[in-house]
C-alpha positions, 0 to 999 in steps of 0.5 A: 461500542464497535471498533474500526480497524484498518491499515495503510502503508507508512509513508516514512518508509517510502515503500514506493522506492522498491516498486521497480520492475526488477524488484517486483517481478513475479510469475503467476500461473492463471488457470485457463490462461497460463503463466503471467509475468507481473511487475510494478513501475512507479511513474510519478511521485508527488507526495502524498500521491504516488502513481504507478503501473502494474504490468501484466505480460502473457505467454502469447506476447500480449501485455496489459498495463493498469495505472493506480494512484495511492495517497500516503498519509502520515499518522498525525493526519490520520489521527486528526481525520479519525478524531474529526469523524468522532472516533476516540480511543485510537490504538496505533500499531506499526504492523499486524503483530501489534508492535509500536509505531516507529519511523521504520514500521511498514504499516500504520494500523489504527484501531478506533472506537 
């Protein structure tokens, strides 16, 4: 009788297009380390996979880069996987405010029984 709830980014919105150093750059203060400048930079898009770097630049001039790959999956495929796994009564939302899913929804949120 329990529920499974999770979210993923809506691939129709193509959020990775905004993952440029200029648009994602932010500075954070880390206790004991100081200021760290962080940004994301997309390396490759091979739908449904997007590979990007997260770059950390420290005040002392050091930098570290971490590569990640995310899979962007659409609502129809997610629905099929959930049903194949035995879930039912799946409610879909386009954001955490429980708005309806649309092509412009930032998220795909599933709540399944």
